[in-house]
N, C-alpha and C positions, 0 to 999 in steps of 0.2 A: 603520467597516469591518465588513463582514459576510462570513462565510466558510461554505463547506460542505465539511467534511472527508469524503473518500470512502474507505471501507474497501478492503481487499485485493480488487482486481479479478480478478487471475489470468487474464487473457485472455477474460473474459466480456463481450464487447463489446456484445451485445444488451441485457443487463441494465444496462450502463452508459448506453446510449442511453435506456433506459426511466427510469432514475433521474434523469437530467438533465431529462427531460420532466416527471416528477412534481415535481421541485424548481422548476419554472417557467423553466428555461433554454430559449432559442430557438436553433435551428441557423442560423448565418450563416457563409458561406464555409468550410463543412466543420468548424467548431468550434462550441462552445456558449457563448452569451453570456446573462447574466441581465439583464433590463431594469432591475433595481434595482442593478446593479453588483456583485452578489455575486461572490466569488472562490472557485472550487473549489480544494481542496488534496488532491492524491493522496497517500495514506498508504503508498506503497511496494508492492512485490509486484504490479506491474501485469501481469506475464507469468507463464507456466508453468502447466501442468495444463489450462487452459481451451482453448476451441476457436479463439481468434483473437488470440493474444498480439501479433502484429506489427501488427494493426489498432489495438490499444490503444496500442502504442508510437507509432504514427503520430499518433494523436489527441492523446496527451499531449504529444508533441514539438511539435506545431503550437500547442497551447494555451499551453504553458509557455515554450518557447524562441522560436518564430517570431512569435507574436502577443502574448506576455506577458500572457495573460488567465487564467493559473492558476499554481499552485505545486505542487511535488512534492518529496517526500523519498524516499530509496531504502529498499528492504527487503532482506532477505537474498537473495531470489531475484534482485533487481536487481543486487546485488553479484556474484552468481555469473555472471549473463549478461554483465556488464561484463568480468569476468575471462576469460570464454570469447572475447569479441570481441577482447580484448587478445592472444589466442593462448596464454593460460596453459592448463596441463593441468588440466581440471576434470572431475569425473564427471558424465556426462550421465544423471542420474537425479533422482528426487524432483521431477519436473515439467520440468526443463530440457530433457529429451529432446523434449518436445512443441514447445517454442519452436524448438529446433535443427532439427527436422524441417520446420517451416514455413520457416525461414530457408534451409535447403538446397534447398528446392523453388523458390526464387526464381532468376531469371536473375542472372548475375554482377554486372551493373551495379546491379541492385536490392539485392542483398546488401550491396554497398558503401554504398549510400545508407542502408539500414536500420541497419547497424552504426555508421556515422558519426553518425546522428541519435541513437541510443540512447546512445552513448558521450558525446556532447556534453551530452545531457540529464543523465546521471549526473554528469559532471564539473562542471557548472555549478550543481548543486543542493546545498543544505546537507545535512549529516548529519541534522540535525533542525532544526525551524523554531520560532523564538521570536517570538511576536506579543504584545508587552507591552500594546498598546492593548486587546487582548481577554483579557489575562491567561491565555494558553494556550501550551502547548508541544506540538508535533506531532512524534512520534517513532515509527517503525515498530513496534518492540517495547516501547516505553515508555522511561522514563529515571528513575533515582533522583534525588531532589531534590539530593543532594550532587554529582551529575554535571553539573547544569545549568551551562552556560557552559564546559564542558570538551569537548575534541574529540580526546583521546588514544586510543590503541589499546584500552584497557580500556573506555572509554565507547563507542567504535565497536562493539565486540563486544556490549555490552549493548543498544545501540539497534537493532542489526540482528537479534540472536538472542534477546534477553531475558536474564533472570537465570539463566543455565545453571549447572548444578552440575558438569558433566563426566561425569555418569552418564547412563545411557540406560534407557528403558523397554523392555519385552519386544519391542515392535514396531519398535524402532530409533529412536524419537523421543527427542530429548534431554530429560532431566529438568530442569524449570525451577522456580525458587522463585516464589511468588506475591507479587512485590515490591509490588504495589498495596496490599496489606493494611497496609503500613508507611508509606505516603505520607501526609504531614501538611501539605503545601504548600497555598498559597491559589491557585495557578494550575491551570487544567485541564491535565491531561496526556491527550491523545487518542492512542490507539495501536490496533494490530491484531495481526497475526502469529499469534495463537492463536485458532482458530475457537471461537466461542461461539454458542449458539442465539438468544440475545437480547443486545442491547447490555448490557455488564456495567459497572455503575457501582460503584466501590469508592472511598470517600473522595472526592477530587476527580479521579478518573481514570475514563476510559471506554474500554473495548475495543469497537471497532466492526467487527471482522472477524467478520461473521456467516456466514462459510463459503459464499459464493456459489458457488465452484467445486465445493463438496461438496454442493450441492443445496439450500441453505437460503435465503439472502437476501443482497442487496447493500445496505449501509447507509451513510447519511451522517449526520454530526453537525453541526447548524447552530449557529453562534454569531453574535451574542450570545444568541440565543433559548434555547440549551441544549435543543434539540429533535432527536430522531432521526427519520429518514425512511428507510423500507426498501422495496425491491421484491423480489418472489419470484424465486428462481433458476429457470433453465430446465435446469439440470444434474441428473444423477442424484443422489439423496440417499444419502450414505454416513455412517451413524450413528456409526461408530467414530471419526470425525474430530472429534467434539464431546465428548470425554471429559475435557478439561482444564478445571479451574476453573469448573465449572458452578454 
């Protein structure tokens, strides 16, 4: 088994197309297939902030659910969009407003199709993905070794939001502990969530959210090769988004 874990896309559809091309995928029936049978794994936060969140939803749904040619785990932005589609009261900010604006611009029948597709994608995907044959765990914001195999509320919060302290930085972002410094397991943990300028390897963990939507790059981590591949972002660079854990 060979996989390509793709970092936080956040609606950056053009960079995703380019990354698939660089990774050697070929477009067939509007999805991407690798001639060597490699499997893409989307690391969550496929929507919000970027220019084409619903196009990304459509592509990921087609690849994961309709054709069964990819895998996906949710991120915190995915969870918030899911709750929005459920009709829950959520704040339309921190990027959700961009996805909602796209959604509201659609005709009613298309809105129903998009919401149904995303909700099915979310509901039929695991909180985090364990692939023992590759000795890897794929979780949006990471996972503590002691949490592996658990799916309770505490673990869900960690996987979606990271090791939050309950405190906040001056700009409103939650303060998070650098959990990767304490990881001593022998399985790779591949995660994103916190933008970094370069893929960040600590112990046997790697953060591949290289801030595509903030103007830096979209990155994939290939296993079993343990190799990263990135394409440059087409978005405006926002330096202050890269201040965590550099």
